[in-house]
N, C-alpha and C positions, 0 to 999 in steps of 0.2 A: 791228381787226387782231385776231389771235393772236402774239405775240412771243416769240421761244425770247430771253432775254439773257442774255448771257457776262459776267461779272466786275458783276453791279447789288448785292455788297457793296462795292464801292468808290465812288469818288467821283463821277466823272462819270457812270458805269452807275446809281446809286443815282438820281441828279437825271435821266437818262434813262427809269429806269423809272416814276418820280413824274408826268415829262409825259406819259407813253403813259397813264398810269392817270388822270390829270387828264381826259384827252381819253376817256376811256371804254372802252380798248384793253384788252384781256386780255395780262398776261403774266408770264410762267415764268422765273426765273434761275436759271442757274445757275454755282456760284462754289463754290471750295475752299477758299476764305478766308486763303489764304494769307497776301495783303496787305492785303484784304479785311475790312470789320468787319461782322460778322451783325449788328447794330443798325439799321443802315442802310439792308435789303433793307424796303420799304414791303411794310405790312402787309396790302395789300392783296392782293401778287406771291404765285404760290406761288413754292417755293424747292426745289430739289434741290442739294444739297453734291457734288461731284465735279469732276474735271480736264476739261477740254476737250477732252481726247485719251482718254475713256472712250468709246471705240466700244457697248458693250453699252450702257451707263445710257441715253446721248446717241440713240442709236438706237430705243431701247424708249419715248422721251420724244416723240421725233419721231411714229414711228407711232400711238401714242395720243393726241395731243394735234393733229394737222392745223396746223404750226404756218404762217403768212404769208409769217413771213420772220426769219432771224437777225438780230440784234445783236450785234457781238462790239465789245465794250470789254475782254476779260480780256488782261494781259498785265505783264509787267513797267516801268517808267518811269522810275527815278532814271539822269540819264546820267553821273553819277561812279561809281554803281555797274557803270554798265553797259563804262566804259572800263577796268577792275578786273578784270572777268569776261565779258567779251564772249562766252562759249560759253554761258551760263546765259542770254543774251538769245535768242542765235540759238534757240536750242532751244525755249524759250517763245512766244516771239513770234514765231516763223518756223515752224517745223517743227510745234509742237502746233497753230500756226493753221489749218496749211494740212492738221494729220489733221483736225481740225474742219469744213473745209469740204467734205472729201472726205465723212466721217461725213453731213455735209449731204445732200450730194449724192447719195449712196446711198442716200439715205431719202426721194428726190424734192423737198428744202428746197433749192431753189438761187437763189436771193434774199436779197443779204448786203448789210447798212450796215457799214461797215468801219473801227472808229475809229484812223486815224493820227495823222501828227504834222505841224508846219510843219517842226520841227528835219530834216528831208529836206531841204529847200533849205539848211542851214548858211549858209555867211557869206555874202553876196551884195554885190558890190560898187557896182551900179548903186544911187545913191541917190534910190531908187520903191520903191513898195509891191509885192510881190511875187505876181506872177498865177500862174496853175495849170499855164502852160505855162513859169515859170522852171526851168534846167536844174538838178537836183538834186547836191550839193557834200554828203552828211554828212558831219557833222565827229564822231561818234561810233559805237558799235555800237547801238544804241539808235534812232538814227533809220535805219541801215542795216537791223533787224532790221527793221523797218517797212515799210522800201521793197522788200525781198526777197515781202514776203508781199501787199504791192500791185502787184508784178510776179506774183506764182504770177494772181491775179484778173486782170488786164490778159493775159498770155497765154491765161488759160483762158477769155475773153469767150464764148465758143461754148457753155460749158456754165453759165456761173453769170450770173447779173445783181443786179449791185452798184452800191452807191456808197461811193465813197472821201473820208471825211471826213480834211483836215489840218486840226488843230487847232492854233491860234495859243495863244499864255498864258493858259489859264483858271484863273477865281479868283473868289472869291466864295461865297455860302450861299442855300439857297432859303431864301423870304422870311419863311416861317410854322417855318424850323429845323428841318423835316424832318429834311435831311440838310445834309451840308456833308463837309471837308476831317477825315479823320481819321487822325495818322500817327506813328510812332514817330519818323520821321526824315526831319522838312519841310525842306524846301531848296527850295519855292517860296518868293518873295519875301513876296508879302502874305500867306500864310499862317504865316509866319514872324515878321513884322511883327505880325501878330495876335499872337502867342503874347509877344511883349515887352509890348502893352500891358498885355495881360491880367495878368501877371507871373510868365509861366513861365519866360523868359528876359531876360537880364541887360541885349543888345544885340543889333545885328544884323549879321551882318558882310558888309560889300561888294565882292564878287569884282571889282574892278580896276578904278581909274579911269582909265585909259588906255589907253580905247578913241577911238576915232576919230569921237567924238560931241557936240556942242556942250558938256556936262559931263563929259565921261568916263567917263561909266558907260552901260552896255546899256542900247539899246531897245528895249521889248517891245512887244504889240500886248493886251491885257487883253480877254477877255470872258468876260462873268460866263456860271458854269455854268449859271443856268437859261433862260440865251438859247441854248446851247450846246444845251443839254437838244432844247429847242423844234425845234432846226432839226434833229434827230435826229427827232421827230412827223412832219414835213412831209417828210423826204425818204423816209421807208419810204413815204407815200402817195403821193409821187411817183413813186414805184420801181413802186409795183404797178399805178397807175394806166398809167403809161407803157412800164414792161417795157424802158426804155431805160439801161447803164448808163450811171455818169459820176463826173466827180470834181470839189470844189468845196474851195475855203476854208473856215476858220470863224475868224473877227477882226470887228472893226472898221472897218478900215483906218486906223486911225491907232497913233501909239507914242506910249509914255513912258516917261522912261530911269528908273533905278533911284531916283535923287536925286528927281526930279519925283514920285514914289509916294509915296516916305517922307515930301518938300516936305508932303506934300497929307494924308496920314495925320497929320502934325504938327499941323497945321491944323485937324484937327479934334479931335483926342486933346491937348490942351497940352501940344504936345511931350514927350509920355514914351519917345521912340523914341532910342532914342542909338545910334549907330552905329560902329562903325571898318572902314577900307580892307583890303584884302588882297590877297592873289596872286589874278589871276586863277584858273576853274577850267579844266581841260584839257575842250577837247569845248564850252563853251560859243561863243558867236557873239555879234556885236558887236549886230546890227540885224536883227528881225524885226517888219514891218507887210505886212498882207495888203491885198491888192486884191482884191475881194468883190462886184464887181459881176457875176461869174457866177452865185453861186448866186441873188443878188438876180436875175438873169432867169429861173429855171428855177423856184425855189419860192416859193409865199406866206409870207414870212415878213419882219416886220419886229422888230428889238429891242426891248426893253423894259426892258431894266436896262442901255445905253448912256452910263456915268458913273463915273467913277472913282471918285468920292464914295460913289455907292452900293454898288459893290464894296468895296470896303475897307471899309464900315459893316456890306455884312451878313456879313464874311469874321470881324469880330470879334466881333459879337452873335452870333455861333455857335461863338465860343472861349470865349467868355464863360459859354456855356451847358456844353460839354462841361467845362471847366475846374472849374464848378462842382460840376458832377457827379460829379468825382474828388477832388474836396477835404473 
């Protein structure tokens, strides 16, 4: 496959690029490095520094490369920031994405794998895993911006063939430490606890301990980033073979509370992680666990890293690597 991949200097995009390259495919990354980090771009990938709405540059790329499909990762992802500045999120995550899809279509590239989010489901009242038919109930502009982009594809099903992937909580790092999460303002739990373990932070704040869960803290379905990356390689092959649009959840189908994660990490790292409770964040939801049978029925994929200890340890090893290189 020849893949045009946006956001390949970012956390998930770089891992997807590695998965594709490891499987022998060609990858051309476009990223404007506004939130990505150039050091995460795999050495074997081609790279063009541009915005996803740059008609001229992207048109030239598509015309000269004959890509098989687009994988679109580029976007803003901070829930708190989206609450404070929704216009920024709708402009980039929705309007620019739609411009990109139209540029691709104009140049006869109409197969797309789109990076979306389980935040689209919001708070689900029923106490069971969330399947793809669950009503959408976004709690923040970030989720809304992704849903609007999904809707564009769904409404233009005759012009595009696409796979929409709704990610649950992504964590961990490449086992060979070629990539991992780099962030100036980390907000993801496992990333933040990794920063505490290596001494970058003194403690971790837990946002809310009064949720309607067994220990009062929010519950999430954590998927290892390398497993998620391999899903992208498999759905790309599925899309090119079957030419059928679809939408899949990406998770493991089991949930861990914030305290579950911290207690697991503290057992592994001699109680290095201190924490304190603070108020809930606006836009956070109580519980998100994926129902994953649909994707298993459609693609040839088995998780390799479905283990909380593995997710935490890979994240901390990555943090140790980047902390050492910066001190």
